[in-house]
C-alpha positions in Angstrom: -54.8 -190.2 -147.7 -58.5 -188.5 -148.2 -60.8 -191.4 -149.4 -64.5 -190.8 -150.3 -66.9 -193.9 -150.7 -70.0 -193.3 -152.1 -73.1 -195.8 -152.7 -76.8 -195.5 -153.1 -78.2 -197.2 -150.3 -77.1 -199.2 -147.1 -79.5 -201.9 -147.2 -78.3 -205.2 -145.8 -76.6 -207.0 -148.9 -73.4 -208.1 -149.8 -72.1 -205.1 -151.9 -73.1 -202.7 -148.8 -71.7 -205.0 -146.1 -68.5 -204.8 -148.7 -68.3 -201.2 -148.7 -68.9 -200.8 -144.6 -66.0 -203.2 -143.9 -64.0 -201.4 -146.3 -64.5 -197.9 -144.7 -64.1 -199.3 -141.3 -60.7 -201.1 -142.2 -59.6 -197.5 -143.7 -60.6 -196.1 -140.6 -58.6 -197.8 -138.7 -55.5 -196.9 -140.7 -53.5 -193.7 -139.3 -52.6 -192.2 -143.0 -56.0 -192.6 -144.1 -59.1 -190.4 -143.6 -62.3 -191.5 -144.9 -66.0 -190.4 -145.4 -68.7 -192.9 -146.5 -71.9 -191.0 -148.5 -75.3 -192.4 -149.0 -78.8 -192.1 -150.0 -81.4 -192.7 -147.4 -82.2 -196.4 -146.5 -85.4 -197.3 -147.1 -87.6 -200.7 -148.1 -87.8 -203.9 -146.5 -84.3 -205.4 -146.9 -83.0 -203.4 -143.7 -80.2 -201.1 -142.8 -76.8 -200.9 -142.0 -76.9 -197.4 -141.5 -76.9 -197.4 -137.8 -73.3 -199.0 -137.5 -71.7 -196.2 -139.6 -73.5 -193.8 -137.5 -71.6 -194.8 -134.7 -68.2 -193.1 -135.4 -68.3 -189.3 -135.7 -67.9 -187.8 -139.1 -67.6 -191.2 -141.0 -71.2 -191.1 -142.4 -72.6 -188.3 -144.5 -76.4 -188.8 -145.7 -77.2 -187.4 -149.3 -81.0 -186.7 -149.0 -81.7 -186.6 -152.7 -79.7 -189.8 -153.9 -82.2 -192.2 -154.3 -82.4 -195.4 -156.5 -85.1 -195.1 -158.7 -84.5 -192.4 -161.7 -85.6 -189.2 -160.8 -84.0 -185.7 -162.9 -84.3 -183.3 -160.3 -83.1 -185.6 -157.2 -80.6 -186.6 -159.3 -79.2 -183.3 -160.3 -79.7 -182.2 -156.5 -77.5 -185.1 -155.4 -75.2 -184.4 -158.2 -74.7 -180.9 -156.9 -75.0 -181.8 -153.3 -71.7 -184.4 -154.0 -69.8 -181.7 -156.1 -70.0 -179.5 -152.6 -69.2 -182.1 -150.4 -66.3 -183.4 -152.4 -64.7 -179.6 -153.0 -65.0 -179.3 -149.1 -63.5 -182.3 -148.2 -60.7 -182.5 -151.1 -60.4 -186.3 -151.3 -57.6 -188.0 -153.1 -59.9 -190.7 -154.2 -63.4 -191.2 -154.7 -64.3 -194.9 -154.7 -68.1 -195.5 -155.9 -70.5 -198.3 -155.9 -73.8 -199.3 -157.3 -75.4 -198.0 -160.3 -77.3 -194.9 -159.5 -74.4 -193.7 -156.4 -71.7 -194.9 -159.2 -72.9 -192.8 -161.9 -73.7 -189.4 -160.4 -70.8 -189.8 -157.9 -68.4 -190.4 -160.9 -69.8 -187.3 -162.5 -69.4 -185.1 -159.4 -65.7 -186.5 -158.7 -64.7 -185.2 -162.2 -66.5 -181.9 -161.7 -64.8 -181.4 -158.3 -61.7 -182.2 -159.8 -60.8 -185.0 -157.6 -57.5 -186.8 -158.9 -58.5 -190.6 -158.5 -61.9 -191.9 -159.4 -62.3 -195.3 -159.0 -65.6 -197.7 -159.2 -66.4 -201.4 -157.7 -68.3 -203.4 -159.8 -70.4 -205.5 -157.5 -73.2 -206.8 -160.0 -74.0 -205.7 -163.5 -75.7 -202.7 -164.2 -76.8 -204.2 -167.6 -77.2 -207.3 -169.6 -79.4 -209.9 -171.0 -81.6 -209.8 -167.8 -83.3 -206.9 -168.8 -85.3 -205.5 -171.9 -83.4 -204.4 -175.0 -83.9 -200.6 -174.4 -83.2 -200.6 -170.6 -79.9 -202.5 -171.5 -79.1 -200.1 -174.2 -79.6 -197.1 -172.0 -78.0 -198.5 -169.0 -74.9 -200.0 -170.8 -74.1 -196.3 -172.5 -74.7 -194.6 -169.2 -71.6 -196.9 -168.0 -69.5 -196.4 -170.9 -70.1 -192.5 -170.2 -69.2 -192.8 -166.7 -66.4 -195.2 -167.6 -64.6 -192.8 -169.4 -64.5 -190.6 -166.4 -63.0 -193.4 -164.2 -59.5 -194.1 -163.6 -59.8 -197.7 -162.3 -62.6 -200.4 -161.6 -62.7 -203.0 -158.5 -64.3 -206.2 -159.5 -65.3 -208.6 -157.1 -65.3 -211.3 -159.7 -63.5 -211.8 -163.3 -66.6 -212.3 -165.1 -67.8 -208.7 -164.4 -64.7 -207.3 -165.9 -65.3 -209.4 -169.2 -68.8 -208.3 -169.2 -67.5 -204.5 -169.3 -64.7 -204.8 -171.5 -67.1 -206.4 -174.0 -69.3 -203.4 -173.6 -66.3 -201.3 -174.8 -65.7 -199.9 -171.0 -62.1 -199.5 -170.3 -59.0 -201.7 -171.1 -57.8 -204.7 -169.2 -55.2 -202.8 -167.1 -58.2 -200.7 -166.0 -59.4 -203.7 -163.5 -58.5 -205.3 -160.7 -60.1 -208.0 -159.1 -60.8 -208.3 -155.2 -62.6 -210.8 -153.7 -65.7 -209.5 -150.9 -64.3 -210.4 -147.5 -66.4 -210.8 -144.6 -65.6 -211.9 -141.1 -64.9 -215.6 -141.2 -64.9 -216.3 -137.6 -68.8 -216.8 -136.8 -69.2 -219.0 -139.8 -66.4 -221.2 -138.7 -67.9 -221.5 -135.4 -71.3 -222.4 -136.9 -73.2 -225.7 -135.3 -76.2 -227.4 -136.4 -78.1 -226.1 -132.8 -81.0 -228.1 -132.0 -82.3 -224.8 -130.7 -82.3 -223.1 -133.7 -83.7 -226.2 -135.7 -86.5 -226.4 -133.1 -87.4 -222.6 -133.1 -87.5 -222.7 -137.4 -90.0 -225.9 -136.8 -87.3 -228.6 -138.5 -87.1 -231.6 -137.3 -83.7 -233.4 -136.4 -84.0 -235.6 -139.5 -84.6 -232.8 -142.2 -82.4 -232.2 -145.3 -82.3 -228.3 -144.9 -81.6 -226.4 -148.3 -80.7 -222.8 -147.4 -81.4 -220.1 -149.9 -80.1 -216.3 -148.7 -81.3 -213.5 -150.8 -83.8 -211.0 -150.9 -87.5 -212.1 -151.9 -87.2 -210.1 -155.2 -86.8 -210.8 -158.7 -84.0 -212.2 -160.5 -82.9 -214.0 -157.4 -84.0 -217.5 -158.7 -86.6 -218.2 -156.2 -89.1 -219.5 -158.9 -87.0 -222.0 -160.1 -86.7 -223.4 -156.5 -90.4 -223.4 -156.5 -90.5 -225.1 -160.0 -88.7 -228.2 -158.5 -89.9 -228.7 -155.3 -92.8 -230.8 -155.8 -90.7 -233.4 -157.4 -87.9 -233.1 -154.9 -90.4 -233.6 -151.9 -91.6 -236.4 -153.6 -87.7 -237.7 -154.1 -86.6 -236.7 -150.6 -89.8 -236.4 -148.3 -87.7 -235.0 -145.4 -86.5 -231.8 -147.5 -86.9 -228.4 -146.4 -86.1 -225.3 -148.1 -85.4 -222.5 -145.6 -85.3 -218.9 -147.5 -83.4 -216.5 -145.5 -84.8 -212.8 -146.2 -87.3 -210.8 -147.0 -89.0 -208.5 -150.0 -91.7 -207.5 -152.0 -92.3 -210.9 -153.4 -92.9 -212.7 -149.9 -96.4 -212.8 -150.0 -96.6 -214.2 -153.9 -93.9 -216.8 -152.6 -96.3 -217.7 -149.7 -99.1 -218.2 -151.7 -97.3 -220.1 -154.4 -95.9 -222.3 -151.8 -99.6 -223.5 -151.1 -100.7 -223.7 -154.5 -98.1 -226.3 -155.5 -98.7 -228.2 -152.3 -95.4 -227.5 -150.6 -96.3 -225.0 -147.7 -94.8 -227.5 -145.1 -91.7 -227.9 -147.2 -90.9 -224.1 -146.9 -89.6 -221.8 -144.2 -89.6 -218.1 -144.5 -87.5 -216.5 -142.0 -88.3 -212.5 -143.1 -85.6 -210.0 -142.4 -82.5 -211.2 -140.3 -80.1 -209.0 -138.9 -76.4 -209.8 -140.7 -75.0 -211.3 -137.1 -77.8 -213.8 -137.0 -77.0 -215.2 -140.8 -74.5 -217.5 -139.1 -76.4 -219.4 -137.0 -79.2 -220.1 -139.7 -76.3 -221.2 -142.1 -75.2 -223.7 -139.2 -78.9 -225.5 -139.7 -78.5 -225.8 -143.7 -77.1 -229.3 -145.4 -76.4 -226.9 -148.4 -77.0 -223.6 -149.8 -78.6 -223.2 -153.1 -78.0 -219.6 -155.0 -80.0 -219.5 -158.4 -79.5 -215.5 -159.1 -79.6 -214.5 -162.7 -77.8 -211.0 -161.9 -75.2 -211.1 -159.2 -71.4 -210.0 -159.3 -70.0 -212.6 -156.6 -72.9 -213.7 -154.5 -71.5 -213.1 -150.8 -73.9 -216.4 -149.7 -71.7 -218.7 -151.7 -68.4 -218.2 -149.6 -70.2 -217.6 -146.5 -71.8 -221.0 -146.7 -68.7 -222.7 -147.7 -67.1 -221.2 -144.6 -69.1 -223.2 -142.6 -68.3 -226.1 -144.3 -71.6 -226.5 -146.5 -71.6 -227.4 -150.5 -73.0 -225.1 -152.4 -75.2 -225.4 -155.6 -75.2 -222.6 -158.0 -76.3 -221.5 -161.7 -73.2 -220.2 -163.9 -74.0 -216.7 -163.6 -71.7 -213.8 -163.4 -68.9 -214.6 -161.0 -70.9 -217.4 -159.0 -68.3 -219.9 -161.1 -65.2 -218.4 -159.5 -66.2 -220.0 -155.9 -68.9 -222.9 -157.0 -66.1 -225.0 -158.4 -67.8 -227.9 -159.9 -67.2 -231.1 -158.2 -64.7 -229.5 -155.9 -67.1 -226.7 -153.5 -70.2 -227.8 -154.9 -72.5 -228.4 -158.1 -72.2 -225.6 -160.9 -75.3 -225.6 -163.4 -76.3 -224.2 -166.4 -78.8 -221.3 -165.6 -82.2 -222.7 -165.9 -81.2 -226.2 -166.2 -84.0 -227.7 -163.7 -83.4 -230.9 -164.2 -79.6 -230.6 -163.4 -80.7 -228.6 -160.3 -83.1 -231.5 -159.1 -80.7 -234.0 -159.3 -77.6 -232.3 -157.8 -79.9 -231.5 -155.0 -81.1 -235.0 -154.6 -77.4 -236.4 -154.9 -76.4 -234.3 -151.9 -79.3 -235.3 -150.0 -78.4 -239.1 -150.3 -74.5 -238.8 -150.1 -73.4 -237.6 -146.6 -69.8 -238.4 -147.6 -69.9 -236.1 -150.8 -71.3 -233.2 -148.6 -68.5 -233.4 -146.3 -65.9 -233.9 -148.9 -67.5 -230.5 -150.8 -67.7 -228.6 -147.6 -63.8 -229.2 -146.5 -62.8 -228.1 -149.5 -64.8 -225.1 -149.6 -63.9 -224.0 -146.4 -60.1 -224.2 -147.2 -60.8 -222.1 -150.4 -62.5 -219.6 -148.3 -60.2 -219.2 -145.5 -57.2 -218.4 -148.0 -59.1 -215.9 -150.3 -62.1 -213.9 -148.3 -61.0 -212.3 -145.0 -62.0 -208.9 -144.0 -58.2 -208.1 -143.5 -57.3 -208.9 -147.3 -60.2 -207.0 -148.7 -59.1 -204.1 -147.0 -55.2 -204.2 -147.2 -55.5 -205.2 -151.0 -57.6 -202.0 -151.8 -55.3 -199.7 -149.6 -52.6 -201.1 -151.6 -54.2 -200.7 -154.8 -54.9 -197.0 -153.8 -51.3 -196.4 -152.9 -50.1 -197.6 -156.3 -52.7 -195.7 -158.2 -51.9 -192.6 -156.5 -48.1 -192.9 -156.7 -48.8 -193.3 -160.6 -50.7 -190.2 -160.8 
């Protein structure tokens, strides 16, 4: 079985880590030859390229494949991928992300690839965009969808959104949770050395948020409730893990609202260091308005941490209200505030929710299950062809 994965860029993020884990897992199977095609990784989000470059012949750079719309470079990326697919002759092309998903599927169709699969890690269109942008992107997804044999979704919410937009039929979709290595999170501890390094006191109540400092990630909502939370829970601290274009503006905002001491910015953190930071958190909050199924939620749950999330996209499929955390209607800042106060004041509740979340993730989110589920799906789909 010859498989080509295509993604726009290999920044540090859930979709990219999912793709790399899949490629590594497939590479270890004796009957699979796999390649990973990606555009250049630029920006403040960090890069996963070095890891995939260690295996000879695995990683292939497409210099013209970039995230912004650029007609000339997009055409060059398309032509480059057509040539690559004709030379490699994959049985399957499996695409990820918006730009690579569109160009990669069109190139695969042009090259006569037998089976074209697209993973939906997050919505490419929706109410978070303007009317014109939403119309154009949804039409682009319908166009690419007509050239797609099967979709993999990280959450059923993605399937429902695409079906509502007229893309495919229900039998064209398979949900596969985004697995990751559980062991580092299962082994986390509330290390005094890490707290000291971050300037956290032993009795601080630490609310963690793991996300790029960028639009639609929900940081503004956290800043909006921070002054009231600081009054109700004087020892509260917000640990913001990640970097991005909006960091300076958020640092200024923390000063402006009088909460500079309540916010800790870690900056860019390598994936291997994330578990140690989760270990010092008392809970994790996720307020994104656009994300298929945020990996930060099951990561925190693996470490036995309760989670608080807006009910957007697939968050509600892991943040089970009253079982693994608190699921909140998007934008309900009063409930967000009350939920965090309740967790801060009830250690027994934090432990109960954390234990339930850990059991949930241990069953569904292993890398082994991610790879095997995709491998078995490949075989079933190829057999039907």
